[in-house]
C-alpha positions as CSV (number, residue, x, y, z in Angstrom):
1,M,8.8,-53.4,35.0
2,A,6.0,-51.6,33.4
3,F,5.8,-48.3,31.6
4,Y,3.3,-45.5,32.6
5,T,2.4,-42.6,30.6
6,V,2.0,-39.2,32.5
7,M,-0.3,-36.7,31.0
8,T,-0.8,-33.2,32.4
9,P,-3.8,-31.0,31.9
10,P,-3.7,-27.7,29.9
11,S,-2.2,-24.8,31.8
12,T,-4.6,-23.1,34.1
13,E,-4.7,-20.4,36.7
14,G,-3.0,-22.7,39.2
15,G,0.2,-22.8,37.4
16,E,2.7,-25.6,36.7
17,R,2.4,-27.0,40.1
18,E,-1.3,-27.3,39.9
19,A,-0.9,-29.1,36.5
20,I,1.6,-31.5,38.1
21,E,-0.8,-32.4,41.0
22,R,-3.7,-33.0,38.6
23,A,-1.5,-35.2,36.3
24,R,-2.9,-38.8,35.1
25,V,-0.7,-41.7,35.3
26,I,-1.8,-44.2,32.7
27,P,-0.3,-47.7,32.5
28,D,0.9,-48.8,29.1
29,G,0.0,-52.3,28.1
30,F,-2.9,-54.7,27.9
31,S,-6.3,-53.6,29.4
32,W,-8.2,-56.5,30.8
33,G,-11.2,-54.4,31.5
34,A,-11.5,-53.2,27.9
35,F,-10.8,-56.9,26.7
36,L,-13.8,-58.3,29.0
37,F,-16.3,-55.5,29.3
38,H,-16.0,-53.8,25.9
39,G,-18.8,-51.3,25.7
40,L,-19.0,-50.7,29.6
41,W,-15.3,-49.9,29.7
42,L,-15.7,-47.5,26.8
43,L,-18.5,-45.8,28.5
44,G,-16.6,-45.7,31.8
45,Q,-13.6,-44.0,30.3
46,R,-16.0,-41.4,28.5
47,L,-14.8,-42.5,25.1
48,W,-18.1,-41.5,23.4
49,L,-17.0,-41.7,19.9
50,A,-15.3,-45.1,20.3
51,T,-18.5,-46.3,22.1
52,L,-20.6,-45.1,19.1
53,L,-18.3,-46.7,16.5
54,F,-18.3,-50.0,18.7
55,A,-22.2,-49.9,18.7
56,L,-22.3,-49.3,15.0
57,I,-19.9,-52.1,14.2
58,W,-21.9,-54.5,16.3
59,G,-25.2,-53.3,14.7
60,A,-23.7,-53.9,11.2
61,V,-22.4,-57.4,12.3
62,I,-26.0,-58.2,13.5
63,V,-27.7,-57.1,10.4
64,V,-25.3,-58.9,8.1
65,H,-25.8,-62.0,10.3
66,S,-29.5,-61.7,10.0
67,R,-29.4,-61.4,6.2
68,F,-26.7,-63.8,5.4
69,G,-26.5,-66.1,8.3
70,F,-23.0,-66.0,9.5
71,H,-21.6,-69.3,11.1
72,P,-21.5,-69.1,14.9
73,S,-17.6,-69.4,14.8
74,A,-17.4,-66.3,12.7
75,L,-19.5,-64.3,15.1
76,S,-17.2,-65.6,17.7
77,L,-14.0,-64.6,15.8
78,I,-15.4,-61.2,15.2
79,Y,-16.2,-60.8,18.8
80,W,-12.7,-61.8,20.1
81,A,-11.0,-59.8,17.5
82,I,-12.8,-56.6,18.6
83,A,-12.1,-57.6,22.2
84,L,-8.3,-58.2,21.5
85,F,-8.1,-54.8,19.7
86,L,-9.8,-53.1,22.6
87,G,-7.5,-54.8,25.0
88,I,-4.4,-53.9,23.3
89,E,-5.2,-50.3,22.2
90,G,-7.7,-49.3,24.9
91,R,-5.2,-47.3,27.0
92,N,-3.9,-45.6,23.8
93,L,-7.4,-44.5,23.1
94,V,-7.6,-42.8,26.5
95,V,-4.2,-41.1,25.9
96,R,-5.4,-39.8,22.6
97,K,-8.6,-38.5,23.9
98,L,-6.6,-36.6,26.6
99,A,-4.3,-35.2,23.9
100,R,-7.2,-34.0,21.9
101,K,-8.5,-32.1,25.0
102,G,-5.2,-30.3,25.2
103,W,-3.4,-32.5,27.8
104,Q,0.3,-32.8,27.2
105,L,2.8,-35.8,27.6
106,A,4.8,-34.9,30.6
107,D,6.8,-38.0,31.1
108,V,7.2,-41.8,30.7
109,V,8.0,-43.6,33.9
110,E,9.1,-47.2,34.4
111,A,7.9,-48.7,37.7
112,R,6.6,-51.9,39.2
113,T,3.3,-50.5,40.4
114,L,1.1,-47.5,39.7
115,A,1.9,-46.0,43.1
116,E,5.6,-46.3,42.6
117,A,5.2,-44.7,39.1
118,E,3.3,-41.7,40.7
119,R,5.9,-41.3,43.3
120,R,8.8,-41.4,40.8
121,Y,6.9,-38.8,38.6
122,F,6.2,-36.5,41.5
123,E,9.8,-36.7,42.7
124,R,11.1,-35.8,39.3
125,A,8.5,-33.0,38.5
126,L,8.6,-31.3,42.0
127,A,12.3,-31.3,42.4
128,D,13.4,-27.9,43.6
129,G,16.7,-27.7,41.7
130,P,17.3,-27.9,38.0
131,A,17.5,-31.3,36.4
132,R,21.0,-32.8,36.7
133,P,22.2,-34.6,33.7
134,S,23.1,-38.2,34.1
135,P,26.7,-39.0,34.4
136,A,26.4,-41.5,31.5
137,A,25.4,-38.8,29.2
138,Q,28.6,-36.8,29.5
139,P,31.7,-38.9,29.9
140,A,34.4,-37.0,31.8
141,G,37.4,-37.2,29.5
142,A,35.7,-37.6,26.1
143,A,36.7,-35.0,23.5
144,R,35.4,-34.6,20.1
145,P,37.8,-35.6,17.4
146,T,38.8,-32.9,15.0
147,G,39.2,-33.2,11.3
148,P,37.1,-35.5,8.8
149,L,35.6,-38.6,10.3
150,P,35.8,-41.9,8.4
151,I,32.9,-43.0,6.4
152,I,31.4,-46.4,6.9
153,G,29.3,-48.2,4.4
154,L,28.5,-47.6,0.7
155,F,28.9,-43.7,0.8
156,P,30.9,-41.4,-1.4
157,E,34.5,-41.5,-0.7
158,A,35.8,-39.2,2.3
159,Q,38.1,-36.3,1.3
160,G,40.2,-38.3,-1.1
161,R,40.7,-41.4,1.0
């Protein structure tokens, strides 16, 4: 099962229901598009600052290579390191961009596919009644003990024990 981050836009005149309908569901995990097509993927996701930083890093690598003559395996190592970084952190860059624009984290959904994640989020968000607590969260016959609790570990002694 994969995890999906759900981001909702800042509140507008449409209200909460409009924000729920405009929500973006972003899968967590490795991004093959960012790994294989670095600059194009960054441009496609409208990550302008990251694209500029990517171009500056590659410009610096090319300048240093022309002056000092890197070994081809060093250039390959730099290329794959940047590709791996973007593959791992690419989706987090998108989430952070949305957060800077005022979008809010609405939910984290566990599902097999993107369509299932969207369905689960909409079912939870558009439910008519108030959210019901899970039965595991509140055991039926559990009562809180009264009096001092025993202390575990290397802490000061408990009330003269």
